[in-house]
N, C-alpha and C positions, 0 to 999 in steps of 0.2 A: 611774221606775226603779228597778230593784233589784240593787245592786251583788255581786257573787257574786265571792268570793277567786278572781280567776283563777289566783293558784300553784298551787292545787289541783286546778283543773280540768285535765283530761287535755288534753294537746296533742302537736304532734309531738316537740317537743324535752323533754317531760315525761310518757312513753307509761305509767310504771309497769312493774310486773315479774311477769309471768303465770307461775305454775307449775302443771305437772301434778303436785299434789302431792296423794296418796292413790290409792286404786283405785278400782273401780266397786264400792263397798261395800255398797251396796243400792238396789234399782229406785226407791227414793224419789231416790236421789241420782247418777242417772246423767243426769239433765236436761243437768246443766251442771256435770262435774267440776273443770272448769279454775275456777270460782270458788269450790270449797270453801277455797282459801286465796289470799288476795291480800294483797302488801304492797308497798310504794313509797310515796316522796313524794307521789304522786299521787291513791293510791287508798285511802281509811279506812274498810273496808264495816264500820261498827261495830256496826250492828242485826243485817244479814246476817250476819255472823260469830258473833256470839253465837247468833241462832237455828240456823246451821248447827251451832257446837258443842252446843247442846242436842240437837239430832236426833240428832248422833252418839254423844252420850253415853247416849240413850234406845236407840238401837241397841244399843249395848256392854252395857247392862245385859240387855238382849233375848238376845244371844249368851252373856252369862254364865248367864242362868237354862237357857239350851238346854245348855251345859255341864254343869250339875248336875243337870238330867234324864239326861242321857246317862251319867252317872257311876253313876248310880242304877238305869238302868232295864234291860230287856229289849230284844229286837229292834224291838217296836212303838213302843216310847218313845224308841228310838234313832231311829226315823225321825221322830219327831214331833220330835224337837230339832234335828234337819236342817231339817226344815221350818221350824221358828220362826227359824231363823238365816239363811234365804234362801228366797225364796218357790218353791216345789214341789222345792226339793233333797232332801226327804224321799224322794220316789221312787228317788232313786239310791242308797239304802239296800240297794235290792232288785236292784241291776243286777251281776247274776253269771249265769255260764251263757247258755242260750239266751235268756233273758228281756231282754237287757240292751238290745236294740234298741227292744223294747216300752216300757223303762223310760225309755230315754231321749226316746221319744214321749210319754208320759206327762208328764216334766218340760218338755218344749218347750210341749206344750199348756195346762199350768197356768201357766208363765211366759209365755204369749199372753193368756191369762184376766187375768192381774195387770195386763199392758200394756194390756189393755181398760179394767180397771179404773181405772188412771193415768188413760187418757184421759179416761173419762167423770168423775173426779174435776176435771179442767181444764176439760170442756165443760160440768157443772152444778153444780161446787161441792160434790159429794156426795163429803165426805171419809171418810165410814164405809165406804164399799166397798171400797177398796184392801186397809184391815187384815183386813175380812172376808173376802174371797178369798184373803189370804194364809193367815189361820189356817185356812180351810176345806181349802187344798191340804196344810196339815201334818195336819190329822186325818185327812183320807182318805189319806195315805200310812200311815197306823196299820193299815189294813184291806187288806192286799195280795189277799186273796181276791175282793175287791169288782173287781178289776181283772185277774183272772184269773193272778195271779204265785202262784210258790210260796214259800211263808213260810219254807221252811228254807234258801231261799238266799239269802244276806246278804253285803255288801261292807262289810267291817271298814275299809278303808282312806278310805272317805269320812268318818270320823270326826274326820280331820284338818283338812277344812273348816272347823267351828266356831273351834278356836284360830286359824287363819288369818284369819277375817274378823274376829272378836272382836281381834286384834292390828292389823291394818289401821285398823279404824276408830278405835281408839285413838291409832294413829301419826298418823292424819289429823286426827283433833280436835286432837292437840298442834301441828300444823302451821297451824294458824289462828289467827292473832293479831287479836283485836278490838281494835280501838284505841279510846281513850277518844273520845266524840263532841266534835266542833270545836264552837267556839263560833259560832253564825252568826253573818255578818257584820249590822251594824245595816243596815237599809231606807236607801236614800237615794233619797227621793221628790222628784223634780225635777220641773218642768212642761214637758212634752214639745212639740216644735214643731207647729204646724199641720199637721193631717192633710191628705194631697193626696187631690183630687177625682178621681174617674173619668176619662180621656181622652176619652171619648164624653160627651156632653150627653143623649144617649137610649137607649133601649134599643134595637138594631138588631131590625127586622122579624123575622127568623129567631128570634134568642133570645125574642122575645114570643111566639112559635109554642111555642119549648120550654117558656117559663114555664106554659105553659096545661097541659101535663102534672102538674105539682105543684099549680097551683091549683085544677084539676079534682078532684084528689083529695081537698084541702084542703076544698072547698066542699060536698062532699057530706054528708047529714046525719050527725050526730055516731055514731049505732051503724053506719053504713055504712064499710065498709072497702074496697071497690072498687078494683082496682089495685095495692092493698098485697101483696106478697108473702109469704104465711103457710108458715114452715121450720120457726122453732122460737122459742121465748121464752126460751131461755138464753144464746143466743150471738150472732155479729155480725150474722146474719140476723133478728133479733127484729124485730117489726112497732114496737115503740116507738121503735127508733133510725130506723127509715124516717120516722116523725114527727116524731122531733126534727130531722133534717136537712132536712126539708121544711121545716120551721118555719126553720131557721137560712137556707135558701136566700133565702126570701122577705122575712125580715129584712136579707140583703143586698141583695136588690133596692130594697126600701125605702129603706136608708140612701144607697146611690149614685145612686137614680134618682127614687124617687117619695117623697122625705123630705115633700111636701105633700099627702099624699094618705091617706084612710082608707077610702072606698068598700068593696071587697071585700076589702080587705088586713086591715083590723081583724078584719071576718069571718071571714076564712080562719085567721088567728092565734087567735083565740077559738074557734075547730071543732078545730084542731088540739090545744090544750091541753086541751080537752073530752074529746078522743079517748084521752088518757093517762089520763083517770080511769076508761077502761072495764076492768071487771075481767079481760077477756081478756089485756091488755097487763101485769098485775102480779100475776095469782093465783098465777102458778109462784112466787113469791118464798116461800109457805107450803112448798113443799118445798125449795127452796134453802135456806131457814133453820133447817130441821128438821136435814135431813143434813150441811148446809155448816158451821152456828153451833151444832149441838145446841139449838136454841132453837125454843120455838113462837112462832108471831106471823105474821099475816099481812101487816101494814103494811108496805111495801115503802121506806119514808122514812125514819124515825128512825134506823137503825143499821146500817151496813156494807155499803150498797149505793147507793153513788156512782151507778151506772149507772142507777140513777133519780132520786136526790135530783139529783145534781150537773149530769146531762143536762137534766132538766127545769126546774131553775133556772135555766139557761143560757135555754133555749126561752123561759121567762116573763121573762127581764128584756130579751132583745133582740126578744120579739115584742111587747112595749109594749101587753097587752091589759089589765092591771091585774086581771085576775081570778085568783082562787087555783084551785090545783089541787085538782079535787074527785075525790075516790075514789068509785067509786059500785059497791056491792055490790045484786046482784037489785033491780037497775032503781031504788036509792035511794040518795041521799047516805050517804056513812057516814064519811069524815073528809075534813077539807079543812086544806090548808095554804097561805098566804099566801108571796108571795117572800120578806118579812121572817122568816118562820118557817124558810124554806128555808135563808137564810143563816146563821142563828143554830144551825141542826144541823149545817150543814156546817164552821163555824168550831171550835165545840165538839168536834167529830171530830178537825179537823185539829191542833188544840192539844195531844191526848193523843196522835197518831199514833207509836207508836215508831219509823218509817221515815221521818217527814217526809212522808210519803202515805199514801193510804187504798186499803184495800183495794175494789176495784171489784164486786166477789161474793165468797162465803166464800173467804176465804184467798187470795187472788189479787191481785196490786198490780200495774196497767198504768199505766206512766207516761203514755201517751197518754189514758187517759180521766182521769188527773188532772189535764192540763193543760185539758181541756175542763171539767172541774168546776172548776178554778181560776178560767176564764174566768168560769163564771157567778156566782162567789163575789165577783169584781171588778165584773161587769156589775151585779147584785144593789147592790153598793155604791154606784156610781153613779147607780144607779133610786130607791134606798129612801134614802139619805143615811147608811147605815152606814159601819163603818171596819172591817170583818174582815179585808180582805185585808192593810193596812198590818202588822197584828200576827203574820201566818202567813207573809209572802213570804220572809222570810230564812231561817227554817227549813226550807220548803217548797224552795226553789232550793238549801239544802245538801243535801239529800235527794235532790234530783234528780241532782247531780252526784255525789254521794259513794256513794249507793246503787243508783243506776239507769245508771250511765254506765261502758262499759266503758273499759278502756284505750286503745283506738283512738278513742274519743269516741263511739261508736255509743250508742243506748240502749238498756239491756237490755228485751226485749218484753214481759215479767213476770216477776215473783218471787212464790214462795211466803211468804206471810206467817209461815207453820208453822215451814217448815224454813230460810228462808233461801236457798233454791237458785233460779237464775235459770234461764231457757230460753235455749240458744243463738239465734242468730240466725235465728229463723223471721221467717215473711212477706215475706221479700225488701225493697227498699229503700223502699217505701213505710210500712214501720215506723220509718225513718228520715225521711223527708221531710214525712209527714203531719203528725206533731205540731207542723212550723215552723209552719201555720197559726194554731196556739193559743199557741204558745211565744213568737211576736214580740208578741203580747197582754201578755205577762206579762215577758218579759227581752227584750227587741230584738236587744242586742249578742248574748248567746249563741245567739238564734235565727240572726243573720245568719252567725256563723261555722258552726254546724253545718251550716245550707244549704250553704254554701261547702263544706265537706267532703264532705258528701252527694251533691253536685251532681256534681263532680268525679269522685267514685269510680262515680256511676251512668253517668255519660257514658262513663268509661273501657270499661266493660262493655258498653255500648249499654243504651238504656232498657228493650227489651224482653228483654234476658237479667235486668236487674236485679230485674224487677218480676214476683213470682208469678202465673202464669196461673190464677188462682182468684179470682174476683169474691167479697169476704165479705159484700155485702149478699144474695146467694141461693146461694152456693156455687158457681156455675157454672163453668165453665173458660172465663173471659175475664179480660183484663186490664182491663178497662173500670174497675174500682174502683182499681186501681193508678193507671192512667193520671189518673183524673179526681181523684182525691186527690193526686197528686203536681201536678197542673197547679194547683190550689187555692191548695196552698203556694207554688207558685213565682209566682203572681199577686201574692200576700200579701208575698213577699220583693222585689218588682221584678222580678222574673226572667222579664220579657214573652218572649225567646226561646224559654228552656224549657218555658213555658207552650204556647206555639203547637205547638213542637215534640210535645209529648205531646197536645196535642188533636188534631193531624195524625194520631197513630198510632192514637188512639181512632176517629177517621173509617176510616182503613182497616181497623183489626181488627175494630170494633164498627158497622158499617156502620147507617144511619138507615132509617127506612122511616116512612109516613104512615098515619095511622089517624083518621079523622073530621077531619082537615085538621090534627091533632097531631101532629108527629115524634116520635119515639121509637126507641130502640134495642133491637131485639125480644130479644137476648141478656143485655143491661145489666141490673141491678138498679135499682129505683128509688132505693135508696142512692146508688150511681154516677150515677144522673140528676140528682139533688139537688147532688151533689157539681160535676158538669159545671157547673149553672149557677151554683154560687159562685163557680167558675172563670172563666166568660165574663162575669159581672156583676160581679167582683171588681175591686179596684186594689190599689195598694200602701199597705200599711198600712191596709187599708180593714177588715179584720176587730178588727183594734187599735180603731181608730177607730169601731166600731160598739158597741165594749165602752165606750170611754172617754165617747163622746157621745152618749147614748141620743138618737135624735131625738124631735121633739115638732111630730106633725103638725097640733095643734089650735092651736098659737101662733100663727096667722095665717090669711090665707085657703087653703083646702085643698079638694079634691076630695072631696066626700062622699059621693056616688051616683054612680054609672055600671054600666049594665047590662052585666054578665058573663055569656058570652063576646061579645057583640054590640059592646062598645067593648073595645080592647085599650089599656092607657096606657103609654105609652113613656116621658114624663116629666112630673112635676109638681114644680115648684119654686118656691119664693117666691124672688123677686130684689126686694128693697125691699118695697113695698106691691104689687108686680106679682106675678100669679101666673102662670106659664107651664107652660101644656099640649101636650103632643103624644099625640096619637090616631090611632089606625089602627081601622077596622071588622074587627069578627071573622071576617064573613061575608059577608052580603050588603051592599051600599051603601044607606044609608037615613038619615033624618033621626031622631038618637036625643038625648033629652034627658040633660043630665048637671046636678047639683046642685052649687053651691058654698057654702061655709060659712066663716064667721069672717070676713065681710065687715063693712064698717060700716054699722050699721042703716039703713036708707032713704036710700042713697047710691046713685047710677049708676055704672055701672062700663063702660070700653070692652070690647069682645070681638074686635075684628078681623073678625068677620064679616061679610059683605055683607047678608044676611037680618035678622039681629038684632045690628046693630052696637053696641048699649046693652043694658046689664041692670041691673035696680034691687034691691037687697036688700029686703027685709023687714024686720019690726021685729026678727027674732033674726038678722038677718044671712046670711041663705040668699036665695039667686038660683038661679033655672031656668033654663038655656039649652037650648034646640033647636040640635044641632050638626048639618049634613050632612055626613056623614061617606061621602067619595067615595074615599078614599085617606088618606095622611098628612095630618092637619090640625094644625094649630099655632093657639094659641089664646093672645093676652096679656091677660090681665085685668087691668084698670088703670083705678084711679079716676079719675073726671072731677072736673079743679080748678075 
C-alpha cells in the first residue's frame, strides 16, 4: 500500500478555493477557465500552473506582436493583427455599413472551424491543425474582396480588442500561483491481507454462454477480426481496446474460476496478444506521432503512447502467455517487446514525467489510462520479479491527487500537457466510477473513499441521469458502457447492491438476444460486453488480486485440453492434490475427451465417473478421460492412495 498525504487530499472539510480568475482569453483556454488559477491548502497545481502560465505568456507575446503590426499597418494589416489576437476576429475589422451581418457570419464560421480543429486535436492528437486554422483565418481576413466585402468600409473601434486581450492574459497569468512541488510521501509497502475468493464456486451457465461471445472472438485466426467493431483507431472505440478488455475479462475468469486450466484459455490469450501486433491496430501512430509530437517514427511502444504500451503491458502480465508483443509489418515480424522491456520503458518515462502521470496520446493526459498503465507496471513487477512500481508509486500518487483531482474530489477527465488546462466534467459519472476498478489495485484506501463519494452523488441523481447515454466502445447512443464499467468497479469495491442495480438497468435498457446459442446485446459495444463479464465474474478486490497474485495453472494438476465450444468449463480448481472440474455441454450431449496434465507420472487417479472410475497418468503426467456430458458434470480427480 502506498501512503498518500491525507492532509493534502481534497475532502469536505478541506475543499480548497476555486475562483473564476481570468476571462475567456483564447479558445485554447476555454475548456476550463476555472482551473486557470487554483489556490488553497488542498490543491497545489505545480506543473499544471506552470504550463498555464507559459501558455498565457506565449499568447501575450502573440498579442504584443499584433499590437506592433497594427501600429505600422494599413487596413489589411490591421485585419491580420486582429486575426492573430483571436481566431476569426480579423473579419470584424470590416464590420461596417450593410456588410456587418455577413462579416459576423464569417467570424462565426471561422470560429466554428477553429472549434472543429480543437476537437480534432483532442480526438487525434493533431496539435498542428488548431494554429494552422487560426493563422489561415487571420490571413484570409486580409483579402476582403475574396468574401465580397468592400475594403473601403472598416471598423476602427475593433482595435481596442487587442490591448484588452493582452491585459486580460497578463492579469490572468499573474493570478496563477504555481506552488513548489511537494515532497512525495515515502512508499509504505505493507503485506496486504489474503484476498477474498468469489462467493460462487463456479461460473453460472448463463455467464458461461456470455463468455462464449468473447472466447469466440479470441480463438479465431490471428488475422481475423470478425465480431470486432471498426470505428476508428484514434479514440475509445479503437479495436486495440476491444482486444485489451477481452483479454482482461478472460484473465478475470481464469483467476476467479479457472485457475487450474490452460486448455483453450491459454490459446485465447496468446491469440489476443498476437492480434495486438497486427499493423491495422497500430499503424495510425505514424500519423499521430507526426502531427502530435512533431516526430517521425512508426513504433507505438517506446515513447508517449501508454494507450499501447501500458494497456498491452497489463494484457501481457495478467494474460500469462509468456510471449512477447510481436509488431508485424507486411506480414513479417518487425519489432518485439517482452514484458520486461515494457516495464523498463514505462518506468523510465514515469520517472521523468513532469505531471507524475504520462501522456496517453500526444499532449493529452488521462488519469484513467494512467491507472490502467500503473496496474500493468505493477503486475509486470509481480510477473517478472522487477521492482519498478515502488520507485514511482509515491510520485504517481502525488501527481494524481495534486494535478488531476478537483476541489470536490473528482478526477479531472483529461489535461493538456502543453497548456496545463483540463477539461470540465465530461463523460458523466463513469469517468469517476470506472477508475476505482484499477485504483483499488494501487491505492485501496483512496479508492474506497472515492467510490463512496461518487456512489452517493450518482444515487442522489439517479444512475440513469448520472451516466452519459453514449457507449464509448462504439459511439452508440446507449448507457451500456456506463452501466457495465460502473458495475465492474462496484464489484471490485465490494458494493454488490450497486452492481446488481446497474446490471438490472443494463438488462432493461439494453436487452439481450441470442445468436447461435450465444447471448449478446445488439446495441452494446464489444467493450461493454467485456466489462459486463468482468462485473459478473469479478469479486471484491478481485482485480487487485489478479495484479498482485498471478495465477500459475501449471503448478499442479490442470485441465490441459477440452474441445471448445463442445465443452464449457464452469470451474477448474485445485484443492490440495485434487483437481475439481465442473463441465457443461456446449451444444449436443455427447461423450467428450478431456486431457489432464500436471499429474504424477504412472499414477492412478479416481475420476468419480461411473463409466471410467479410474484414469492412469502416462510418463509425462498426462491422462485422457472420456466424459459423458448430459448436463452439469462434476469431476474430482483424486490420486489413489
